[in-house]
Structure formats: structure tokens, C-alpha cells
PLY file of the C-alpha trace (Angstrom):
ply
format ascii 1.0
element vertex 611
property float x
property float y
property float z
element edge 610
property int vertex1
property int vertex2
end_header
-0.01 -0.04 0.03
1.33 3.46 -0.82
1.89 6.22 1.43
-1.15 8.30 2.49
0.73 11.72 2.35
-1.36 14.38 0.69
-0.37 17.75 -0.81
-0.72 21.17 0.69
-1.70 23.15 -2.23
-4.82 25.12 -2.54
-6.95 24.07 -5.52
-6.18 27.37 -7.40
-2.45 26.80 -6.86
-2.90 23.22 -7.99
-4.67 24.54 -11.22
-2.03 26.92 -12.00
0.90 24.53 -11.48
-0.65 21.79 -13.54
-1.37 24.16 -16.31
2.26 25.28 -16.44
3.49 21.56 -16.13
1.22 20.63 -18.98
2.44 23.43 -21.25
6.16 22.90 -20.32
6.75 26.68 -20.93
5.92 30.12 -19.45
2.39 31.33 -19.65
0.89 34.84 -19.33
-1.79 35.37 -16.77
-4.46 35.53 -19.50
-3.27 32.23 -20.81
-3.40 30.78 -17.27
-6.90 31.98 -16.91
-8.01 30.26 -20.20
-5.97 27.08 -19.32
-7.46 26.82 -15.78
-10.86 28.28 -16.36
-10.36 30.52 -13.46
-10.94 34.31 -13.30
-7.84 36.61 -13.66
-8.09 37.62 -10.04
-7.85 34.11 -8.85
-5.04 33.44 -11.19
-3.05 36.41 -9.99
-3.48 35.55 -6.42
-2.60 31.86 -6.95
0.45 32.86 -9.07
1.71 35.25 -6.35
1.31 32.62 -3.67
3.24 30.07 -5.90
6.05 32.63 -6.68
6.34 33.33 -2.97
6.76 29.57 -2.23
9.37 29.14 -5.06
7.02 27.11 -7.31
7.00 29.59 -10.17
9.77 31.65 -11.54
9.45 33.78 -14.61
5.98 32.55 -15.22
7.13 28.96 -15.57
7.12 26.09 -13.12
10.20 25.19 -11.14
11.61 22.00 -9.74
10.04 22.86 -6.37
6.63 23.38 -8.20
6.99 19.89 -9.79
7.77 18.43 -6.38
4.78 20.29 -4.92
2.57 18.42 -7.42
3.97 14.98 -6.64
1.45 14.13 -3.97
-1.27 14.68 -6.49
0.26 12.47 -9.17
-1.91 9.71 -10.38
-0.34 6.47 -9.50
-2.41 3.94 -11.46
-5.74 2.69 -12.69
-8.15 -0.08 -12.08
-10.27 -1.09 -15.09
-13.30 -3.31 -14.10
-14.13 -5.87 -16.69
-15.47 -8.79 -14.71
-19.26 -8.45 -15.07
-21.74 -10.19 -17.39
-23.17 -6.95 -18.89
-26.51 -8.76 -19.11
-28.29 -5.65 -20.47
-26.20 -5.81 -23.59
-27.74 -9.01 -24.75
-27.32 -10.96 -26.98
-23.71 -9.90 -27.86
-22.69 -10.23 -24.19
-23.59 -13.88 -24.44
-20.62 -14.41 -26.70
-17.99 -11.99 -25.46
-17.37 -9.29 -22.81
-18.62 -5.93 -23.67
-15.23 -4.34 -23.22
-13.85 -6.36 -26.12
-16.30 -4.93 -28.71
-14.90 -2.79 -31.53
-16.62 0.64 -31.59
-15.74 3.18 -34.35
-12.79 1.09 -35.31
-11.23 0.61 -31.80
-11.51 -2.06 -29.10
-13.24 -0.34 -26.10
-10.94 -1.54 -23.41
-7.87 -0.92 -25.69
-8.90 2.62 -26.41
-9.25 3.33 -22.69
-5.68 1.83 -21.96
-4.08 3.95 -24.70
-5.94 7.07 -23.28
-4.27 6.26 -19.76
-0.91 5.63 -21.34
-1.04 9.02 -23.21
-0.89 10.83 -19.89
1.76 8.49 -18.40
-0.42 6.14 -16.45
0.88 2.64 -17.12
0.33 0.95 -13.70
-3.08 -0.55 -14.77
-4.82 -3.53 -13.21
-7.58 -5.16 -15.31
-10.03 -7.03 -13.16
-11.62 -9.93 -15.12
-14.13 -12.62 -14.54
-16.75 -13.41 -17.25
-15.01 -14.95 -20.23
-11.73 -13.68 -18.74
-9.70 -15.29 -21.43
-10.80 -12.52 -23.87
-8.59 -10.18 -22.03
-5.47 -12.05 -21.38
-3.72 -10.74 -24.55
-3.72 -7.23 -23.06
-1.04 -8.25 -20.53
1.48 -8.82 -23.52
0.05 -5.99 -25.69
-0.02 -3.27 -23.06
1.62 -4.53 -19.96
-1.54 -4.47 -17.80
-1.84 -6.64 -14.66
-4.57 -9.20 -15.09
-6.64 -9.84 -11.82
-9.11 -12.54 -11.79
-12.42 -11.97 -9.83
-13.72 -15.54 -9.18
-16.83 -14.10 -7.55
-18.11 -12.14 -10.64
-21.23 -14.22 -10.93
-22.24 -14.27 -7.28
-21.23 -10.67 -6.08
-21.69 -7.13 -7.38
-18.72 -5.12 -8.28
-17.43 -4.65 -4.84
-15.80 -7.98 -5.26
-13.66 -6.52 -8.07
-12.41 -3.67 -5.79
-11.76 -6.10 -3.14
-9.15 -7.95 -5.33
-7.24 -4.82 -5.89
-7.86 -3.02 -2.59
-4.18 -2.85 -1.85
-3.35 -1.17 -5.12
-5.88 1.70 -4.49
-3.95 4.95 -3.95
-4.14 7.97 -6.34
-6.17 5.66 -8.66
-8.58 6.03 -11.54
-11.42 3.46 -11.24
-12.82 2.77 -14.79
-15.23 0.41 -16.59
-13.84 -1.48 -19.51
-16.92 -0.74 -21.75
-16.82 3.12 -21.49
-16.11 5.18 -24.51
-14.52 8.60 -24.18
-14.64 10.78 -27.31
-11.72 12.99 -25.77
-9.25 11.79 -23.23
-10.49 12.52 -19.68
-7.42 11.38 -17.86
-4.82 13.61 -16.37
-1.37 12.95 -14.89
-2.26 14.89 -11.65
-5.75 15.18 -9.92
-6.53 17.45 -6.98
-9.05 15.26 -5.21
-11.49 12.44 -5.48
-14.32 12.90 -7.99
-17.08 11.00 -9.74
-17.63 12.00 -13.27
-21.16 13.17 -14.26
-23.36 13.92 -17.26
-26.46 16.12 -17.15
-29.59 14.34 -18.12
-32.77 16.32 -19.15
-36.14 14.81 -18.18
-36.78 11.62 -16.23
-33.92 9.17 -15.76
-33.29 5.87 -13.85
-29.70 6.62 -13.31
-27.98 7.57 -10.12
-28.86 11.34 -9.53
-26.10 13.10 -7.55
-26.73 15.45 -4.64
-24.08 18.06 -3.91
-23.33 20.51 -1.06
-20.71 23.24 -0.58
-17.72 23.11 -2.87
-19.48 20.47 -5.05
-18.98 17.75 -2.51
-21.16 14.83 -3.16
-23.69 14.57 -0.29
-25.91 11.72 -1.58
-27.44 10.08 -4.61
-30.76 8.63 -5.57
-31.69 6.04 -8.07
-33.95 7.82 -10.54
-34.87 11.45 -10.83
-35.41 14.14 -13.30
-33.26 16.96 -14.90
-30.26 15.94 -12.95
-26.60 15.34 -12.92
-26.05 11.54 -13.04
-23.14 9.22 -12.19
-21.59 8.21 -15.51
-18.03 7.29 -16.48
-14.88 6.92 -14.52
-14.15 7.76 -10.94
-10.94 9.00 -9.20
-9.87 7.88 -5.80
-7.24 10.06 -3.96
-5.10 8.57 -1.17
-7.39 9.63 1.67
-10.45 8.23 -0.11
-8.78 4.95 -0.93
-7.40 4.49 2.63
-10.86 5.14 4.07
-12.68 3.01 1.33
-10.27 0.08 1.91
-10.85 0.10 5.69
-14.74 0.25 5.29
-14.71 -2.47 2.65
-12.65 -4.77 4.87
-15.28 -4.16 7.62
-18.22 -4.83 5.62
-17.10 -7.27 2.86
-18.10 -10.52 4.67
-21.62 -9.22 5.68
-24.42 -11.11 3.72
-26.06 -7.80 2.74
-22.75 -6.56 1.10
-22.80 -9.30 -1.59
-25.32 -7.62 -3.91
-24.07 -3.97 -3.33
-22.32 -1.93 -5.87
-19.09 -0.33 -4.50
-20.88 2.92 -4.92
-23.68 1.71 -2.51
-20.92 1.08 0.11
-19.55 4.60 -0.51
-22.92 6.15 -0.13
-23.74 4.17 3.02
-20.74 5.80 4.62
-20.64 9.08 2.66
-20.02 11.27 5.76
-16.46 9.69 5.89
-15.58 10.68 2.34
-14.69 13.90 0.53
-15.63 13.32 -3.09
-16.70 15.99 -5.57
-18.70 15.89 -8.76
-16.73 16.32 -11.96
-19.19 17.62 -14.69
-18.50 16.70 -18.29
-20.24 18.21 -21.29
-22.63 16.05 -23.35
-20.89 13.84 -25.83
-17.69 13.22 -23.95
-18.58 10.02 -21.94
-20.56 7.28 -23.43
-21.89 4.15 -21.79
-23.92 1.63 -23.98
-26.66 -0.19 -22.03
-27.97 -1.93 -25.04
-27.03 -3.01 -28.55
-29.47 -0.40 -29.96
-27.79 2.45 -28.05
-24.32 1.50 -29.42
-25.84 1.23 -32.97
-27.06 4.73 -32.65
-23.51 5.75 -31.73
-21.76 3.65 -34.39
-24.14 2.79 -37.26
-21.60 0.41 -38.70
-21.35 -1.70 -35.54
-24.02 -4.24 -36.32
-22.73 -4.86 -39.87
-19.17 -5.33 -38.61
-19.67 -7.27 -35.45
-18.61 -10.91 -35.40
-21.55 -12.73 -33.81
-22.83 -16.15 -34.11
-26.12 -14.93 -32.65
-26.76 -12.57 -35.35
-25.63 -15.20 -37.90
-28.20 -17.60 -36.53
-31.09 -15.04 -36.73
-30.11 -13.88 -40.15
-29.84 -17.45 -41.48
-33.27 -18.51 -39.71
-35.40 -15.54 -40.63
-33.73 -14.49 -43.90
-33.24 -10.86 -42.71
-30.31 -8.46 -42.87
-28.37 -7.70 -39.72
-29.55 -3.97 -40.01
-33.22 -5.15 -39.73
-32.60 -6.72 -36.24
-33.55 -4.32 -33.41
-35.08 -3.80 -29.96
-32.84 -6.19 -27.98
-33.33 -6.50 -24.32
-32.82 -9.31 -21.92
-35.68 -11.42 -20.61
-34.09 -14.04 -18.51
-30.70 -14.21 -16.77
-30.14 -17.51 -14.98
-27.82 -20.36 -14.59
-29.52 -22.63 -17.13
-30.19 -20.18 -19.88
-30.02 -16.60 -21.13
-32.78 -15.13 -23.21
-33.34 -11.85 -24.95
-36.13 -10.19 -26.95
-35.54 -8.71 -30.43
-37.66 -7.60 -33.45
-37.38 -7.86 -37.16
-39.93 -5.61 -38.83
-43.21 -6.02 -37.01
-42.47 -9.42 -35.59
-41.11 -10.21 -32.18
-38.86 -13.05 -31.19
-36.93 -14.62 -28.33
-33.36 -15.85 -28.70
-32.32 -18.45 -26.12
-28.54 -18.81 -25.37
-27.35 -21.79 -23.35
-25.87 -21.00 -19.88
-22.22 -21.88 -19.11
-22.03 -25.66 -18.43
-25.64 -26.41 -19.18
-24.56 -29.24 -21.52
-23.80 -31.19 -18.25
-27.19 -30.80 -16.75
-29.46 -30.64 -19.81
-29.95 -33.15 -22.54
-30.39 -30.88 -25.49
-31.12 -33.71 -27.90
-34.08 -34.69 -25.72
-35.12 -31.08 -25.29
-35.21 -30.42 -29.07
-37.03 -33.80 -29.72
-39.60 -32.48 -27.12
-39.82 -29.22 -28.85
-40.42 -30.53 -32.23
-43.07 -32.94 -30.97
-44.81 -30.08 -29.14
-44.71 -27.95 -32.27
-46.24 -30.72 -34.29
-49.00 -31.29 -31.76
-49.80 -27.67 -31.50
-48.88 -27.62 -27.73
-46.03 -25.14 -28.08
-46.83 -22.54 -30.78
-43.75 -20.36 -29.96
-40.87 -22.74 -31.13
-39.19 -21.85 -34.48
-35.91 -23.67 -34.64
-32.59 -24.06 -32.88
-29.44 -26.22 -32.73
-29.39 -29.09 -30.06
-25.60 -29.32 -30.42
-25.03 -25.66 -29.75
-27.90 -25.15 -27.42
-29.41 -22.07 -28.93
-33.13 -21.79 -29.74
-35.22 -19.18 -31.52
-38.91 -18.72 -30.64
-41.82 -16.35 -31.26
-42.35 -13.68 -28.54
-45.81 -13.56 -27.36
-46.95 -10.17 -25.89
-49.36 -9.62 -23.09
-49.18 -13.08 -21.67
-49.53 -14.54 -18.27
-49.10 -17.93 -16.67
-51.56 -20.70 -16.36
-54.20 -20.07 -13.66
-55.46 -23.37 -12.22
-58.15 -21.65 -10.31
-59.89 -21.38 -13.75
-61.39 -24.77 -14.64
-61.24 -24.13 -18.33
-57.49 -23.32 -18.28
-56.75 -26.31 -16.01
-58.81 -28.56 -18.42
-56.92 -27.33 -21.35
-53.53 -27.92 -19.82
-54.49 -31.48 -18.84
-55.77 -32.25 -22.31
-52.47 -30.93 -23.83
-50.65 -33.40 -21.52
-52.82 -36.15 -22.71
-52.21 -35.35 -26.37
-48.56 -35.49 -25.65
-48.80 -38.76 -23.82
-50.76 -40.45 -26.38
-48.78 -39.23 -29.41
-47.00 -42.49 -29.66
-43.50 -40.86 -29.85
-40.45 -42.25 -28.00
-37.80 -40.06 -26.54
-34.25 -41.01 -25.92
-34.21 -39.51 -22.35
-35.98 -41.01 -19.47
-36.86 -39.48 -16.02
-38.06 -41.12 -12.85
-38.82 -39.08 -9.48
-37.67 -41.91 -7.20
-34.37 -42.53 -9.13
-33.80 -38.82 -9.16
-34.59 -38.57 -5.48
-32.06 -41.35 -4.68
-29.51 -39.27 -6.56
-30.18 -36.22 -4.44
-29.92 -38.51 -1.39
-26.30 -39.55 -2.54
-25.46 -35.82 -2.82
-26.91 -35.10 0.58
-24.91 -37.77 2.12
-21.70 -35.97 1.12
-22.44 -33.45 3.79
-22.60 -36.00 6.48
-25.04 -38.57 7.93
-28.72 -37.91 7.27
-30.03 -37.32 10.73
-33.52 -35.72 9.81
-36.17 -37.37 12.09
-38.33 -39.89 10.29
-36.26 -39.61 7.11
-35.50 -43.37 6.67
-38.97 -44.52 7.62
-40.33 -42.15 4.91
-37.66 -43.44 2.42
-38.77 -47.06 3.12
-42.52 -46.20 2.53
-41.69 -44.34 -0.83
-39.73 -47.27 -2.13
-42.53 -49.73 -1.22
-45.03 -47.44 -2.85
-42.94 -47.18 -5.92
-42.65 -50.89 -6.16
-46.42 -51.12 -6.09
-46.95 -48.33 -8.68
-44.49 -49.85 -11.06
-46.38 -53.19 -10.86
-49.47 -51.33 -11.95
-48.18 -51.52 -15.52
-49.15 -47.98 -16.67
-47.32 -46.83 -19.85
-44.14 -44.89 -20.03
-44.80 -41.92 -22.31
-43.23 -38.69 -23.77
-43.64 -36.31 -20.85
-42.77 -32.71 -20.17
-41.39 -33.25 -16.65
-41.53 -29.59 -15.66
-45.31 -29.42 -15.98
-46.52 -26.54 -13.86
-48.01 -23.01 -14.44
-44.83 -20.91 -14.91
-44.08 -22.98 -18.06
-47.54 -22.25 -19.59
-48.10 -18.98 -21.53
-51.67 -17.79 -21.83
-52.18 -15.01 -24.42
-54.87 -12.31 -24.32
-57.08 -14.45 -26.56
-56.81 -17.40 -24.19
-54.47 -19.33 -26.41
-52.05 -21.61 -24.33
-48.59 -22.72 -25.03
-46.47 -25.11 -22.97
-42.82 -23.93 -23.15
-39.42 -25.00 -21.53
-38.82 -28.61 -22.68
-35.32 -29.01 -21.33
-36.34 -31.97 -19.02
-38.53 -33.63 -21.65
-38.27 -37.43 -21.68
-39.98 -40.83 -21.15
-41.80 -40.99 -17.82
-44.67 -42.69 -16.28
-47.92 -41.12 -17.66
-48.67 -39.95 -14.00
-45.28 -37.99 -13.56
-46.73 -34.68 -15.16
-49.68 -34.87 -13.02
-47.38 -35.30 -9.86
-45.41 -32.21 -10.88
-48.54 -30.17 -11.40
-49.98 -31.12 -7.98
-46.80 -30.71 -6.02
-45.44 -27.53 -7.61
-48.56 -25.45 -7.94
-49.59 -23.70 -4.65
-53.14 -23.36 -5.81
-53.60 -26.92 -6.54
-56.18 -28.07 -3.78
-57.19 -31.67 -3.42
-60.44 -30.87 -5.19
-58.61 -29.15 -8.12
-56.08 -32.11 -8.31
-59.17 -34.55 -8.56
-60.64 -32.46 -11.30
-57.23 -32.26 -13.04
-57.06 -36.00 -13.13
-60.57 -36.27 -14.54
-59.77 -33.78 -17.12
-56.75 -35.78 -18.11
-58.48 -39.10 -18.34
-61.58 -37.81 -19.86
-63.61 -39.88 -17.43
-64.06 -40.39 -13.65
-60.98 -42.17 -12.53
-61.16 -45.75 -11.31
-59.88 -46.64 -7.94
-56.80 -48.15 -9.59
-56.18 -44.99 -11.68
-56.63 -42.50 -8.70
-54.28 -44.56 -6.54
-51.66 -44.65 -9.23
-51.76 -41.09 -10.23
-51.84 -39.78 -6.55
-48.80 -42.05 -5.82
-46.97 -39.86 -8.23
-47.84 -36.86 -6.05
-45.94 -38.67 -3.33
-42.95 -39.41 -5.60
-42.81 -35.88 -6.79
-42.99 -34.51 -3.34
-40.29 -36.88 -2.08
-38.00 -36.11 -4.98
-38.19 -32.28 -4.52
-38.04 -32.70 -0.81
-34.60 -34.39 -1.24
-33.62 -31.57 -3.61
-34.60 -29.03 -0.89
-32.58 -30.81 1.69
-29.55 -30.58 -0.66
-30.00 -26.91 -1.29
-30.34 -26.20 2.39
-27.13 -28.24 3.09
-25.49 -26.10 0.53
-26.42 -23.00 2.36
-29.39 -21.94 0.40
-32.64 -21.12 2.08
-35.65 -22.67 0.05
-38.21 -21.30 2.63
-41.61 -22.80 3.02
-41.08 -25.11 -0.05
-39.13 -27.62 2.09
-42.24 -28.23 4.11
-44.61 -27.98 1.14
-42.61 -30.81 -0.62
-42.50 -32.84 2.64
-46.25 -32.60 3.02
-46.92 -33.78 -0.52
-44.74 -36.83 0.17
-46.32 -37.70 3.37
-49.98 -36.74 3.61
-51.47 -39.63 1.69
-48.54 -42.26 1.61
-49.98 -44.41 4.34
-53.44 -44.55 2.85
-52.06 -45.41 -0.56
-49.85 -48.10 0.92
-52.84 -49.59 2.64
-54.91 -49.44 -0.41
-52.16 -51.30 -2.46
-51.54 -53.72 0.25
-55.15 -54.62 0.49
-55.45 -55.38 -3.08
-51.98 -56.38 -4.35
-51.28 -59.76 -5.58
-48.17 -58.66 -7.38
-45.65 -59.64 -4.81
-43.53 -56.68 -5.56
-40.50 -56.43 -3.23
-37.98 -53.91 -2.28
-34.18 -54.78 -1.57
-32.60 -53.76 1.56
-30.23 -51.45 -0.43
-33.19 -49.48 -1.54
-33.12 -50.61 -5.21
-36.45 -51.28 -6.70
-36.77 -55.01 -7.46
0 1
1 2
2 3
3 4
4 5
5 6
6 7
7 8
8 9
9 10
10 11
11 12
12 13
13 14
14 15
15 16
16 17
17 18
18 19
19 20
20 21
21 22
22 23
23 24
24 25
25 26
26 27
27 28
28 29
29 30
30 31
31 32
32 33
33 34
34 35
35 36
36 37
37 38
38 39
39 40
40 41
41 42
42 43
43 44
44 45
45 46
46 47
47 48
48 49
49 50
50 51
51 52
52 53
53 54
54 55
55 56
56 57
57 58
58 59
59 60
60 61
61 62
62 63
63 64
64 65
65 66
66 67
67 68
68 69
69 70
70 71
71 72
72 73
73 74
74 75
75 76
76 77
77 78
78 79
79 80
80 81
81 82
82 83
83 84
84 85
85 86
86 87
87 88
88 89
89 90
90 91
91 92
92 93
93 94
94 95
95 96
96 97
97 98
98 99
99 100
100 101
101 102
102 103
103 104
104 105
105 106
106 107
107 108
108 109
109 110
110 111
111 112
112 113
113 114
114 115
115 116
116 117
117 118
118 119
119 120
120 121
121 122
122 123
123 124
124 125
125 126
126 127
127 128
128 129
129 130
130 131
131 132
132 133
133 134
134 135
135 136
136 137
137 138
138 139
139 140
140 141
141 142
142 143
143 144
144 145
145 146
146 147
147 148
148 149
149 150
150 151
151 152
152 153
153 154
154 155
155 156
156 157
157 158
158 159
159 160
160 161
161 162
162 163
163 164
164 165
165 166
166 167
167 168
168 169
169 170
170 171
171 172
172 173
173 174
174 175
175 176
176 177
177 178
178 179
179 180
180 181
181 182
182 183
183 184
184 185
185 186
186 187
187 188
188 189
189 190
190 191
191 192
192 193
193 194
194 195
195 196
196 197
197 198
198 199
199 200
200 201
201 202
202 203
203 204
204 205
205 206
206 207
207 208
208 209
209 210
210 211
211 212
212 213
213 214
214 215
215 216
216 217
217 218
218 219
219 220
220 221
221 222
222 223
223 224
224 225
225 226
226 227
227 228
228 229
229 230
230 231
231 232
232 233
233 234
234 235
235 236
236 237
237 238
238 239
239 240
240 241
241 242
242 243
243 244
244 245
245 246
246 247
247 248
248 249
249 250
250 251
251 252
252 253
253 254
254 255
255 256
256 257
257 258
258 259
259 260
260 261
261 262
262 263
263 264
264 265
265 266
266 267
267 268
268 269
269 270
270 271
271 272
272 273
273 274
274 275
275 276
276 277
277 278
278 279
279 280
280 281
281 282
282 283
283 284
284 285
285 286
286 287
287 288
288 289
289 290
290 291
291 292
292 293
293 294
294 295
295 296
296 297
297 298
298 299
299 300
300 301
301 302
302 303
303 304
304 305
305 306
306 307
307 308
308 309
309 310
310 311
311 312
312 313
313 314
314 315
315 316
316 317
317 318
318 319
319 320
320 321
321 322
322 323
323 324
324 325
325 326
326 327
327 328
328 329
329 330
330 331
331 332
332 333
333 334
334 335
335 336
336 337
337 338
338 339
339 340
340 341
341 342
342 343
343 344
344 345
345 346
346 347
347 348
348 349
349 350
350 351
351 352
352 353
353 354
354 355
355 356
356 357
357 358
358 359
359 360
360 361
361 362
362 363
363 364
364 365
365 366
366 367
367 368
368 369
369 370
370 371
371 372
372 373
373 374
374 375
375 376
376 377
377 378
378 379
379 380
380 381
381 382
382 383
383 384
384 385
385 386
386 387
387 388
388 389
389 390
390 391
391 392
392 393
393 394
394 395
395 396
396 397
397 398
398 399
399 400
400 401
401 402
402 403
403 404
404 405
405 406
406 407
407 408
408 409
409 410
410 411
411 412
412 413
413 414
414 415
415 416
416 417
417 418
418 419
419 420
420 421
421 422
422 423
423 424
424 425
425 426
426 427
427 428
428 429
429 430
430 431
431 432
432 433
433 434
434 435
435 436
436 437
437 438
438 439
439 440
440 441
441 442
442 443
443 444
444 445
445 446
446 447
447 448
448 449
449 450
450 451
451 452
452 453
453 454
454 455
455 456
456 457
457 458
458 459
459 460
460 461
461 462
462 463
463 464
464 465
465 466
466 467
467 468
468 469
469 470
470 471
471 472
472 473
473 474
474 475
475 476
476 477
477 478
478 479
479 480
480 481
481 482
482 483
483 484
484 485
485 486
486 487
487 488
488 489
489 490
490 491
491 492
492 493
493 494
494 495
495 496
496 497
497 498
498 499
499 500
500 501
501 502
502 503
503 504
504 505
505 506
506 507
507 508
508 509
509 510
510 511
511 512
512 513
513 514
514 515
515 516
516 517
517 518
518 519
519 520
520 521
521 522
522 523
523 524
524 525
525 526
526 527
527 528
528 529
529 530
530 531
531 532
532 533
533 534
534 535
535 536
536 537
537 538
538 539
539 540
540 541
541 542
542 543
543 544
544 545
545 546
546 547
547 548
548 549
549 550
550 551
551 552
552 553
553 554
554 555
555 556
556 557
557 558
558 559
559 560
560 561
561 562
562 563
563 564
564 565
565 566
566 567
567 568
568 569
569 570
570 571
571 572
572 573
573 574
574 575
575 576
576 577
577 578
578 579
579 580
580 581
581 582
582 583
583 584
584 585
585 586
586 587
587 588
588 589
589 590
590 591
591 592
592 593
593 594
594 595
595 596
596 597
597 598
598 599
599 600
600 601
601 602
602 603
603 604
604 605
605 606
606 607
607 608
608 609
609 610
């Protein structure tokens, strides 16, 4: 960590000396007034003071003057480039935003060159998402690569945490900013946050200032305001205080989701940071592809993007016709964004990192094509199971299935029946109890399972599964994520069943089990009605027993899943008990019914395997 010594110059003295240092030659008082944007009176006063101190001689800076500037010298820069830039979909799915070429220059390279122009070469580049795209900059520009392993789980305070010992007289920048003119300087008087003026309403951080332009607070959203935009400068005092506070709060759970700016604002009375106002058109941040296209009309035509290539090939359009991108879903499994071509709206789905390990894309696409053929999913257009991307129609003004409306519940169950009776065979298979036993294996890695009654319940589930298997109901193509959030109901009442990632061959009662267990509004009466809608007749005792056994299996499976999540430190809330309730509330009566009527002789081994 660097020394925390600070300079003793007044701001007018600093301005005069930096102007002379920048010019490298003598300047008249009037020239100094122009260079410093100060009145002649203030320039004259500051000049006399500097002459008296030996900082100026013959209207030129002396060695003593240069020494007086040293405490204000910028010692380095931190460029943050770890984030996902989710608002910049879909291009951010393929590469970090800072690596894009804008007006002929790579964004982060332009910023590094601008820092170099003023002698700032001590640069730390904090990377995370697709970090390998930045590694070449170490050789090309001599930057220090710092990896933020928490980029996906923490906000940007995690990036500053990794360089906290480097914070001194330091610029803190974002890799994806574009400065039309170089905003960096070799000497800076004190900490500042750059700002642009926005007319009308804005959802940006609006700055509040007090005496001497000191920032006293900020609000998210406002109107006709100066907003936080662009780079920031930390002086030594600011850096030392921020480092101390960051170390105090970093491990608190509430800090994980905070921007570093929020931490600063939480402790704003401890800091002296001013606003640095910039004229319009100097600082540019691009929150969307369309914003960048407005700045650089040739960007779309020149961008190297497989996403755009897929869209162009599928829809037969030009790149220039693709507009109105915005993200729809950001998760571990998938990333999705909206876009338009002409008057038509679409959704592009990009696979999340590592999803090939947890999602069988071949099975998913087999399910998608089958659903499209059957009219169950009217949104699917095309995609590539090997690459994992998918193109669908965007349906405006939709809501999820409402099971309290009998006509909607009936339509959903009839869709499920059409799927099950299609006669198709999918390569993938799914079984609740097998999956529950897999979760059990994961749970055991955290230590012995000491949940009261767990093994008694497990034994009952396995006995019930042996009976249900002996019923001989068909294995059929199933959705396996069959509950209201995966149904889209448009304004005309048309229903589509989407998200086929877990499609596969399952017992015909499996989708009913999912709907019953995972739908909060699914009362016993509605579950009974749903089964009748599915069958098309009043269920026999045998049918009712089998289908409600799958409520138990689904409940037990997701109960195990919830126990695993809790063991991993996640809080699943009331769902742990909800799943448990579905697994237990009818299991004894179902077993009694099976045992009273069974002649199958189905057995369960001591190891828990179904025999």
C-alpha cells in the first residue's frame, strides 16, 4: 500500500501549477486564466502565492513546483471488466462488452491507450466473465490481469476487493466506457465522480451536492439531474478510508449484492468526493445494442456474432433489420433476450455456461419438435441441439396458467394427454424416485442424514414405488416440468407449454405429480378435477391410486432436492415443508390400499433398489 501523504496546495495553486506543467513553458496570466478556467483575479492571487513559495519563476514552473505536485500524481488505474453485462444481450452472451470494436477501436484498448497518453501505465484489469478474452492485453499493453472469481455471485465490490491494496491515487474505470476526448490527467487534486447532465426523467443515479461541489448523496432515478456516468478518481485519503470500510463490511451477507458505490454512499460522511461535470458527448456508456448502434451505425454490420448469424440465416433478414434487443431471463440454465425484425417479435435463447452437463439438449429439441407438431407449443421456430441455442416467437401480453380457472386447467391436462398419446419415444428417461435417490447421494456427502423420520419415509416411498411400477401404466413422452410458470396464456386465451429442457420418457402420471406438488393453488379438489380432465372420465380406484402415488414421488424427490439446497447454504423457505407434506400426507393410505388389493408380490431390496 502506498503512502497516504497528501499535498498542501490550494486548488487554485494546483490548477496553475498543473497548467504550467502541462504546457512545459511560461504562460501569461491571461493564458493561465484560459487554461485553468479561473478568473484573472484568482489566477493572479494563486500565481503570487506560488512565486512566494518558489513554485513559479518567470511565469514557468520550477523543480520545487513539480515536487509540490507529486502528492497529486496519479499512481495507477483499475479497469473493471468482470461483469456479465446482461443488459447488452445478446452480444454479451458471446464476449465481454469491453472487447467490442466501436468506431474502429476495441473499447478497453482505447481506454488503456488514453491512460498511457498521460503517463499512467500501472493498470490493473479485473476480469471474470469470459476472462480469457482479456489475457492478450497483458502482453500487448503490460496491464496486470486480476481474476475476480466471484463475478457471478457478487456485485462489483468483489472486483475492488481484489485490488484493494493497489488503491492509491487511482482511476477506477469500466472497460466498456467510450470517451470521445481523453478525460485522464497525470495530476488530480481530489477524489471525484464524473457526471453527465440528463434532461427529463432518468433511472440513473442522480447526484446531490453540497458546498464546494462535495457529493452528499445520490438517488436512483430522478429528473433533470447530474447523473453518475463514467470513470471515478480515488485520492489517497479516499482509498485508505474505502479500503478500511470495505474490509469491515465485505463478509456481511447484505454486502454481496451491493455496488461499490452503494458502500460509499452508505458511509458518505466519511468521504470527501466531488462531482466532476462533463459536457454532453464526452462520456458514453452503452446499455443496449441499440444504443451502441445509434453511436456507431456500422457496428452491427461489422460485429462478429454467431447469434446474429443464426438469426439472419433462420429469418432470412439483414443484420440491419434486427432491433429492439433487451434481456428477458438471466439465470444459470439459460440466457434469453427479445428482439424484433420488422413488426415481428422473437426470443433468442442462449445456453448458460456448463448447461450441457445438466440438460440433454437432444431430448429437449425432440420434445420441442413434438410439441410444435402437436400444437402444444406454438412459440418454437428452430434451434441447434448441439450448440444449445433456440429461436422462438415472442408472445406479448401473456400470463401464466391459472389453475383456479377450470377451463384453463382442463386445457392444460388435455394438452398433456395429447402429448402422452402421441406414440412418440424420446431417448431420455426421467423417474422421480431414481432422481430422489441421486439427491440422497449428494446429501450424504454433507454427512449422515439425521432428519427425524427420514429413513422411515424413504422405506415407504420405495415400497409405494414398487407397487406403482407393478400397475403397468405406460411410459410416455412427458414434459417433466409441468406446472403453471411454463404455460403462456395470451390475451385471446391461447395456451402454449414452453421450456422442454427436461422432456423425456416417464410414467404417464409423472406430469400430474409435478402439477400437483409444484402448484400452490392446486387443492385436493382441483387435483381430482385435473385427473378427470386428463383421463376424460371419472378415474377408477386403480387410476386414482396410481396417479396420486406420483404426487408422493414428486413431493419426495423435490423434498430431497430442498434438503440438498439447504445443506449447500441456500434457504428454500416454505417449499421444504410443502414438498415434505406432499410426500407424506397420503402415503400411508395409498400403501394400505395397495397392500389390501395387491397380488403382485412386488418387493424392495434392503439397499433401496427397486426389485
